[in-house]
N, C-alpha and C positions, 0 to 999 in steps of 0.2 A: 500727103496726097489728098486732094479734094475728091470726095466720093459722092456721086449722085445716084439716087434710086433708079434701078433698071426696071423698066416696064415689063420686060419679058419674064422677070422673076417675081412680079407683083410685090415689090418691096415697099413696105411701110414700116419705118423704124419707130419703136416706142421709146420716147425720150424722157418720160417722167419717172424720176427715181422712186417716188412714193408708190406708184403703180407697179413698178418692177419689183419692189420689195414685197408688195402684197401678193404678187404671183408666187414668189418664193415661199411666202408664209402658207399660201394655199397648198403648195406642192409638198410641204413638209420634207425638205431634202436633207435635214441635218444628218451628217455622216452616211449619206446614201450615195449610190452610184447613179448619176443622172445622164441621160441621153437627151441632148438639146437639139430640136429641129430648127434649122434656119437661124443660126446665131447672129447673122447680120453684122452690125458694128460692135457687138459685144456688150451692150448695155445689160441685158439679162444675164449674160455669161459671167460678168463680174460679180453680180449679186449671188448667183448660184455658187460660184467658186468660194465665196466667204463662208458658206454653210455646208456644202456637200463634201463628201470624201473625195469624189472624183467626178469630173464633168467631161463627157465626150460631146464636143460641139460640132454639129454637122452643118456644113455650109457649102453650097454648090458654086457660088460666085467666086471666081478667081481672085479678084481684087479684095473682097471682104475676107477671104481665107488668109491672105497675107496680113491684113490688119489684125485679125484675131491672133495669129501667131506672134505678131509684134507686141501683143499685150503681155506675153511671157508670164502668164499665170501658172504657178507651179503644179497645180492639180487639174489643169485643163489640157485635154488633148484635142487638137483641131483635126476634124475629119473632113477633108476636102472631097466630098462626094455628094451624090444626089440621094436624099433619104429614101426616095421611092425605090431605089435599086439595091439598098443594103439590107442585111439581116440584123435586126436589133439584137438578137441573141448573141451576136459576135461580141457585144460590149457588156453583156450580163447586167443590164440596167435594173435598178429598183423602180425608177420613175422616169417617164418621158415628159419633157416640158417643151413648149414651143409657141412662139407667136407665128402662126403658120400662114403661108400665102393664101389669100382668099380664093384664088383661082384653082387651087388644087386641094381644097379642104376635103372634098368627098374622096379623092384618091388616097389622101393620108388616112382618113378614118377607115377606109376599107383595108388599108395595109395594117392598121393597128388591130382591127378585128381579126385579120388573118394571123397576126403574130401575138395575140393577146396573152398567150401562156408564157411569154418571155419578159413580162414586166408586171408590176403590181398595180400601177395607176398611171394615167396620163393627165396632164394639166395643160390645156390648150387655150390660146386666145384666138377667137374666131369672130366672124361677123355676128352681131347681136341677133339679127333675124334668123340666121342659121342656127345659132345657139338655142333660140326659142323653139325651133322645130325639134332639136335633139332632146329637149327637156319636156316637151308637151305630152300630156296624157289624154286619154279618151275624153271627148266632149269639149276639147279646147281647140280654138281656131287653127293653131299652128300644127296640130297633131296630124301625122301622116306616116307613110311607110318607113321613112328614115327614122322616125321616133321609135317605132317598133323594132327596127333593125338594131339600133344602138342599145336600146334598153333591154333587149334580149341578151346581149353580150356583156354589157357593163351596167353598174349602178351609176346613174348619171346624177351629178350634183352641180348646181349653179354656184359659181364663185362670186363674181361681181362684174359690174359694167365699167368699161373704160371709154370715156368720151373721145370722139374723133380728134379733138384738138390736141391730144397728147401724143399724136403720131406725126411723123414727117415722112413724105408729104401727108397732108391731112386728107384722110379718106372721106367719102360721102356719107358714111354710116358709122355708128358707134360699134364698139366691140364688146365681147363678153368672154370672160374666163369660165371655162367648164372643166369639171373634174370627172374623170372616167375611172371608176374603181372596178377592178377585176372582180367577177362574181361567178357563182355557179349559175348555169342557165336555168330558167324557170321550169323548163321541161325539155326532154330529149327530142331531137328531130332526126329522123332517118335520112332526110335529104334537106339540109338547110337552104341550099340554093333554090330548090323547087318551092319551098314554103315561102321564102321572101319574094320570089317572083310572083307567086299567087297574091300575096298581100299587096305588092306594088300594082298588080293588075287590077285588083279591086279598087284601089285608091284612084285609079284613072277615072273612076265614075263616082267620085266622092259626093257629088250633089244628088245622086240618085239613091233610091232605097237599095239595101243589100240585094233584095230579090231582083231588081232590074239590073244591078251591077253584075250579078251572076249570069243573067240572061245575055248581056252584052259580051261578057268575058268567056263564058263556056257554051253559049248558044242553048242553054237549058238551065233549069233550076233543080237542084237535087231534091229528091223527095224525103219527107220525114224530118226536115229541119224545122225547128221551132218558128212558128209564124211571127211571134213577137220579135225575134231576132231578124227575120227577113224584112220587117218593116223599118228597121233602123237604117241609118246612113253609115257608110264606112267609118267616119270619124267618131261614131258612138261606140264602136267595138273595141274591147280591150284585146291585148295580145292573147289572152286565154280564149276569148271568143273566136278569134281568128284560128287559133290552134284547134279548137273543137270543131269548127267548120271544116278546116282543111283535112282533118282526120275522119270526118263523117263518112260512113261506108258508102252512101249514095253519091257523095262528091268524088270519092275515090274511083267509083265506077265510071264517072263522067271523064275524069282526067287520066284514067288508065284503061282505055278500051281494050 
């Protein structure tokens, strides 16, 4: 059966064996239980199956699910479902691996954050530009609220770059393999959603000083905040700076009238 990539699923198939094997090496799947996101035609599935104890390959596409089952790999279970609707804990994975659709990268990352206690690490192939944002630190151009969000929940590590020419169809951008290691949070948050909404709100004014960003966001500037901090721009603040600001008593008064 001739299979063509389906635009509605943002399908780009990685065809380079060397790159597929490097992903498996990065993932460290030997004798582990692996949950694969978006197995596609099974290129990565085959490589995972050679090293892993068990592979649960999730695929939403009806035609590709049939192809995967026809591979008849003894330690692979094809899960014909939408990853965004399933509970990873159902499969008790050690590692989650996937060449994930670019169009739903953020949704998948949010789900992995939500389910982070149900696996040890995730190894994902994503757009390079997006990967740069996830890995960026304070004072780097790509640094933003998504950087802080992911780095609060995971220890982020860069794997390697995959040139666009190794995919079919060829995307317009290169890809990056990122490794997300489960970690203890750097500090406790009474309300994570509220903290990250605050960080995201500040980054809406990333070109302004923190003082002016607070004026636009809160219609006031909290008193008693260090003036040197207020002169900085949002992308110069570390996650600990944001936490200190968010928990500052005068800011709490402004946000909890």
